[in-house]
C-alpha positions in Angstrom: -2.8 -9.5 26.4 -2.6 -8.3 22.8 -5.7 -6.1 23.2 -4.3 -4.3 26.2 -0.9 -3.6 24.5 -2.8 -2.5 21.4 -4.9 0.0 23.3 -2.0 1.4 25.2 0.2 1.8 22.1 -2.7 3.5 20.2 -3.1 6.0 23.0 0.6 6.6 23.3 0.8 7.3 19.5 -2.2 9.6 19.4 -0.9 11.7 22.3 2.7 11.9 20.9 3.9 15.2 19.4 5.6 13.4 16.5 2.3 11.8 15.4 0.3 15.0 15.8 2.9 17.0 13.8 3.2 14.3 11.2 -0.5 13.9 10.8 -1.1 17.6 10.5 1.6 18.0 7.9 0.1 15.0 6.0 -3.3 16.5 5.8 -2.0 19.9 4.9 0.0 18.6 2.0 -2.8 16.3 0.9 -5.2 19.3 0.7 -2.7 21.7 -0.9 -1.4 19.2 -3.5 -4.8 17.9 -4.5 -6.2 21.4 -4.9 -3.2 22.6 -7.0 -3.2 19.5 -9.1 -6.9 19.6 -9.7 -6.7 23.2 -10.9 -3.8 22.2 -13.2 -5.9 19.3 -14.5 -8.8 21.7 -15.1 -6.5 24.0 -17.2 -5.1 21.1 -19.2 -8.6 19.8 -19.8 -9.6 23.2 -21.1 -6.6 23.3 -23.4 -7.5 19.8 -24.6 -11.1 20.8 -25.3 -10.0 24.0 -27.0 -7.5 22.2 -29.2 -10.1 19.7 -30.3 -12.4 22.5 -31.1 -10.0 24.9 -32.9 -7.6 22.5 -34.6 -10.0 20.1 -36.3 -7.6 19.4 -39.2 -8.5 18.1 -42.6 -8.4 14.8 -44.5 -4.7 15.1 -45.2 -3.5 16.5 -41.9 -5.4 14.9 -39.0 -4.7 15.9 -35.4 -5.1 13.3 -32.6 -5.2 14.5 -29.0 -4.5 12.6 -25.8 -6.7 13.9 -23.0 -5.2 14.5 -19.5 -5.7 11.6 -17.1 -8.0 12.5 -14.2 -6.0 10.4 -11.8 -2.9 12.5 -12.5 -4.3 14.7 -9.8 -3.2 12.0 -7.4 -0.2 10.6 -9.3 1.3 13.0 -11.8 3.7 10.5 -13.2 4.6 11.3 -16.8 1.2 12.6 -17.8 2.3 16.2 -18.4 5.8 15.5 -19.7 5.4 13.4 -22.8 3.1 15.5 -24.9 -0.5 15.3 -25.9 -0.9 15.9 -29.7 0.0 13.8 -32.8 -0.2 15.2 -36.3 -1.0 12.4 -38.8 -0.3 12.5 -42.5 0.9 9.9 -45.0 4.4 11.4 -45.1 5.1 10.1 -41.6 3.8 8.0 -38.7 4.1 10.1 -35.6 6.7 8.7 -33.2 6.4 11.4 -30.6 3.8 13.8 -29.2 3.9 17.5 -29.0 1.9 19.9 -26.7 -1.7 20.8 -27.5 -0.6 23.8 -29.4 2.4 24.1 -31.8 5.6 23.7 -30.0 8.8 21.8 -29.6 8.6 18.0 -29.6 8.8 16.2 -26.3 12.2 14.6 -25.5 12.9 11.0 -26.4 13.3 9.9 -22.8 12.0 7.3 -20.5 11.8 9.1 -17.2 13.0 6.2 -15.1 12.7 7.3 -11.5 9.8 9.8 -11.9 10.1 11.3 -8.4 9.4 14.9 -9.4 5.8 15.9 -8.5 4.2 16.8 -5.2 1.0 14.7 -5.2 -0.6 11.9 -3.2 2.1 9.5 -4.4 4.7 11.9 -3.1 2.9 12.2 0.2 2.9 8.4 0.7 6.4 7.8 -0.7 8.1 10.6 1.4 6.0 12.1 4.2 4.1 9.0 5.4 7.1 6.7 5.1 9.1 9.1 7.3 6.2 9.3 9.7 6.3 5.5 10.0 10.0 5.6 10.8 9.6 8.3 13.5 6.7 6.3 15.1 8.4 2.9 15.1 12.1 3.5 15.5 11.8 3.4 19.3 9.1 0.7 19.6 11.4 -1.8 21.3 14.7 0.1 21.8 13.1 2.8 23.9 11.5 0.3 26.3 14.8 -1.6 26.4 16.7 1.5 27.4 14.1 2.6 29.9 13.9 -0.8 31.5 10.2 -1.2 31.0 10.7 -4.0 28.5 12.2 -6.2 31.2 9.4 -5.5 33.6 6.7 -6.2 31.1 8.2 -9.5 30.1 8.7 -10.4 33.7 4.9 -10.6 34.1 4.5 -13.7 31.9 3.7 -11.6 28.9 4.6 -13.6 25.7 7.1 -11.9 23.6 5.1 -12.7 20.4 2.0 -11.0 21.9 3.9 -7.9 22.8 5.4 -7.6 19.3 2.1 -8.3 17.6 0.3 -5.7 19.7 2.9 -3.0 19.0 2.9 -3.8 15.3 -0.9 -3.8 15.1 -1.2 -0.5 17.0 1.5 1.3 14.9 0.0 0.1 11.7 -3.5 1.2 12.7 -2.3 4.7 13.4 -0.3 5.0 10.2 -3.0 3.5 8.0 -5.5 5.8 9.7 -3.4 8.8 8.6 -3.2 7.3 5.1 -6.9 6.8 4.8 -7.7 10.2 6.2 -5.4 11.9 3.6 -6.8 9.7 0.8 -10.4 10.6 1.8 -9.7 14.3 1.9 -8.0 14.1 -1.6 -10.9 12.1 -3.1 -13.5 14.5 -1.6 -11.7 17.5 -3.1 -11.8 15.7 -6.5 -15.4 14.8 -6.2 -16.5 18.4 -5.5 -14.1 20.0 -8.0 -16.1 21.3 -11.0 -13.5 20.3 -13.5 -13.2 16.7 -12.3 -15.5 13.8 -13.2 -14.7 10.4 -11.7 -16.1 7.2 -13.1 -16.6 3.8 -11.4 -13.4 2.5 -12.9 -11.5 5.4 -11.4 -12.7 4.6 -7.9 -11.4 1.0 -8.4 -8.0 2.4 -9.4 -8.0 4.8 -6.4 -8.7 1.9 -4.1 -5.8 0.0 -5.7 -3.6 3.0 -5.2 -4.5 3.1 -1.5 -3.9 -0.6 -1.1 -0.5 -0.3 -2.7 0.2 2.7 -0.4 -0.7 0.6 2.6 1.6 -2.2 1.6 4.5 0.3 1.0 4.1 1.8 4.5 3.8 -1.7 5.9 7.3 -2.5 4.5 8.8 0.5 6.2 7.0 -0.2 9.5 8.3 -3.8 9.6 11.8 -2.6 8.7 11.6 0.0 11.5 10.4 -2.7 14.0 13.3 -4.9 13.0 15.9 -2.2 13.5 14.4 -1.1 16.8 14.5 -4.7 18.0 18.1 -5.4 16.8 19.8 -2.3 18.3 20.0 -1.2 22.0 19.5 2.5 21.8 16.7 4.4 20.0 19.1 7.1 18.8 21.1 4.5 16.9 17.9 2.9 15.6 16.7 6.3 14.2 20.1 7.0 12.6 20.2 3.5 10.9 16.6 3.9 9.6 17.1 7.4 8.2 20.3 6.2 6.4 18.4 3.2 5.1 15.5 5.4 4.0 17.8 7.9 2.2 19.5 5.0 0.3 16.4 3.0 -0.8 14.2 6.1 -1.6 16.8 8.6 -3.0 20.2 7.1 -3.8 19.4 3.6 -5.0 16.7 4.5 -7.6 18.9 7.2 -9.1 21.9 5.0 -9.0 20.0 2.3 -11.0 19.1 4.9 -13.6 22.7 5.9 -14.0 23.8 2.3 -14.3 21.1 1.6 -16.9 21.9 4.7 -19.0 25.6 3.8 -19.1 25.1 0.1 -19.7 22.6 0.5 -22.6 24.0 2.5 -25.6 21.4 4.4 -27.6 21.8 5.7 -31.1 22.2 9.5 -31.7 19.8 11.5 -33.9 22.3 11.5 -36.8 22.5 7.7 -36.5 18.7 7.4 -36.7 18.6 9.6 -39.7 21.3 7.5 -41.4 19.4 4.3 -40.6 16.2 5.7 -42.1 18.0 6.7 -45.3 19.6 3.3 -45.5 16.3 1.5 -45.1 14.7 3.5 -47.9 17.8 3.4 -50.2 16.4 0.6 -52.4 13.4 2.7 -53.3 15.2 6.0 -53.7 15.6 6.0 -57.5 12.0 4.8 -58.1 10.8 7.6 -55.8 12.7 10.2 -57.7 11.3 8.9 -61.0 7.7 8.7 -59.6 7.9 12.2 -58.2 9.2 13.6 -61.5 6.6 11.8 -63.5 3.7 12.7 -61.2 4.6 16.4 -61.0 5.4 16.4 -64.7 3.0 15.4 -67.4 1.5 12.2 -66.0 -1.2 12.7 -63.4 -2.9 9.4 -64.1 -4.5 7.5 -61.1 -1.9 4.7 -61.6 1.0 7.1 -61.4 -0.5 8.9 -58.4 -1.2 5.6 -56.6 2.4 4.4 -57.1 3.8 7.7 -55.8 1.5 7.5 -52.8 2.6 3.9 -52.1 6.3 4.9 -52.2 5.6 7.7 -49.8 3.8 5.5 -47.4 6.6 2.9 -47.7 9.1 5.5 -46.7 6.9 6.4 -43.7 6.6 2.7 -42.6 10.4 2.1 -42.9 11.1 5.3 -40.9 8.6 4.2 -38.3 10.3 0.8 -38.1 13.6 2.5 -37.2 11.8 4.6 -34.6 10.1 1.6 -33.1 13.5 -0.1 -32.8 14.8 2.9 -31.0 11.7 2.9 -28.7 12.4 -0.8 -27.9 15.9 0.2 -26.8 14.6 3.0 -24.6 12.1 0.5 -23.0 14.9 -2.0 -22.5 16.9 0.7 -20.7 13.9 1.5 -18.5 13.3 -2.2 -17.8 17.0 -2.6 -16.8 16.8 0.3 -14.4 13.6 -1.2 -12.9 15.2 -4.6 -12.4 18.3 -3.1 -10.8 16.1 -1.1 -8.4 13.8 -4.0 -7.6 14.8 -3.9 -4.0 13.7 -0.3 -3.5 10.2 -0.2 -2.0 9.9 3.4 -3.4 10.4 2.3 -7.0 8.1 -0.6 -6.7 5.4 1.6 -5.2 5.9 4.3 -7.7 5.6 1.9 -10.7 2.4 0.5 -9.3 0.9 3.9 -8.5 1.6 5.3 -11.9 0.1 2.2 -13.5 -3.1 2.6 -11.5 -3.3 6.3 -12.4 -2.6 5.6 -16.1 0.3 8.1 -16.0 3.2 5.8 -16.6 5.3 5.3 -19.7 3.2 2.2 -20.6 0.1 4.3 -21.1 2.0 6.7 -23.4 3.3 3.7 -25.4 -0.3 2.3 -25.6 -1.5 5.6 -27.0 1.3 5.7 -29.6 0.5 2.2 -30.6 -3.1 3.3 -31.2 -1.9 6.2 -33.3 0.3 3.8 -35.4 -2.6 1.4 -35.8 -4.9 4.3 -36.9 -2.4 5.4 -39.5 -1.8 1.9 -40.9 -5.5 1.1 -41.2 -8.1 3.9 -41.3 -5.9 6.8 -42.4 -4.1 5.1 -45.2 -7.3 3.5 -46.5 -8.8 7.0 -46.6 -5.9 8.5 -48.5 -5.8 5.6 -51.0 -9.4 6.3 -51.8 -8.3 9.7 -53.2 -6.6 7.8 -56.1 -9.0 4.9 -56.4 -12.3 6.8 -56.2 -11.9 10.6 -55.9 -15.7 11.1 -55.7 -16.0 8.7 -52.7 -13.0 10.4 -51.1 -14.6 13.8 -51.3 -17.7 12.4 -49.6 -15.9 10.5 -46.9 -15.5 11.9 -43.5 -12.4 11.9 -41.2 -12.2 8.4 -39.6 -12.7 8.3 -35.9 -9.6 7.6 -33.7 -10.1 4.9 -31.1 -7.9 4.3 -28.0 -9.3 1.6 -25.8 -8.8 2.3 -22.1 -6.8 -0.2 -20.0 -9.1 -2.1 -17.6 -8.4 -2.2 -13.9 -7.9 -5.9 -14.2 -5.1 -5.4 -16.7 -3.4 -2.9 -14.4 -3.7 -5.3 -11.5 -2.1 -8.1 -13.6 0.7 -5.7 -14.7 1.5 -4.6 -11.1 1.4 -8.1 -9.6 5.2 -8.5 -9.6 5.7 -5.2 -7.6 2.9 -6.1 -5.2 4.4 -9.6 -4.6 7.9 -8.2 -3.9 6.5 -5.6 -1.4 4.5 -8.4 0.4 7.7 -10.5 0.5 9.7 -7.6 1.9 7.1 -7.0 4.7 7.0 -10.7 5.6 10.8 -11.0 5.6 11.2 -7.9 7.8 8.5 -9.1 10.2 9.9 -12.6 10.5 13.3 -11.2 11.1 11.9 -8.8 13.8 10.1 -11.6 15.5 13.2 -13.8 15.5 15.3 -11.0 16.8 12.8 -10.1 19.6 12.4 -13.7 20.7 16.2 -14.0 21.1 16.7 -10.5 22.5 18.4 -10.1 25.8 16.1 -7.7 27.7 18.3 -7.2 30.8 
């Protein structure tokens, strides 16, 4: 029974104009977006390589560069928007990144919704989710209106078998479109001269495809539920489109607005005042040490004390910046919790984490910069006062930023995946209950 329904539904979907148009549009966008984003990645990679080659820095001013993420070709996220260069010296711990070349500092923001780029994630979040709706909105309502549902069930066909067959067929077609577009995108990346994929990258791509499948499953089950609950396909489509607009567009941006208004952040002037207040107990000693060091006393002890006071000021300033960053993260977390019932937000957070283009990766990089400053860089600068000869011979210490493993990404995205699974199960259970009790006359 299920097999017969499955085959019939598959053929109906494959012959339908809405699927052919949707599938063609999906492939076209997948190809165009991947090619454009791969070219953009290649340009950014060239800028990164040129910056590392031309701006080598010295022992006092050291430049640290964040390379573009290769999987930003599939999920742009925040990879391009938060800067890629940090200038390190003992007068300050970098709290923000700039571009590769001199330019304005990146804004102090947590881009909470992050729905701006046309990429594979956009394709799944927008195009394929709409394709799911247009394929499933009339799965039950159309047959009810045409009278074929009554005839089918009159032939001793179990309702559960009919619903399962329709669900399996619809998901097969949708996931086939997803896998085809993913395969095309990955092939373009493999053969692009500027792109080099590692084994870990393929694991993350598979994770992205799995999360995409789960996201589309949620919308398919929701569409099946609405198609079962209403009597006419036109009403089903109207309800589903309104629901889609709310959970994909309105709800995520509404959560951002609520979070921004609920969480008060200090202004730039307030931050400056906090930094000045934090260093106030050392201000007089700093003035005396500066006058002494630039006056007649250039002894190692005087120089070392002046250096210690400067680094203390940098540390205290960084503490204020870290407190501000925690408030920004708290604002982002609040927006995420408010929008936890939006499948689009859940999917987007998981996709950006798998691609290493989320705010977490930026914060990990900044933590590595801070750790480098507090250990290797400061030790090198202190050597200039303790042993000038050794300082002259010493090289610039290497910067290390350990990559996040795929297992760590899976653990971090587990809450989003669990909520998506629960949504799919709840919608399917509700659709099954509604169909079992549906009046097919």
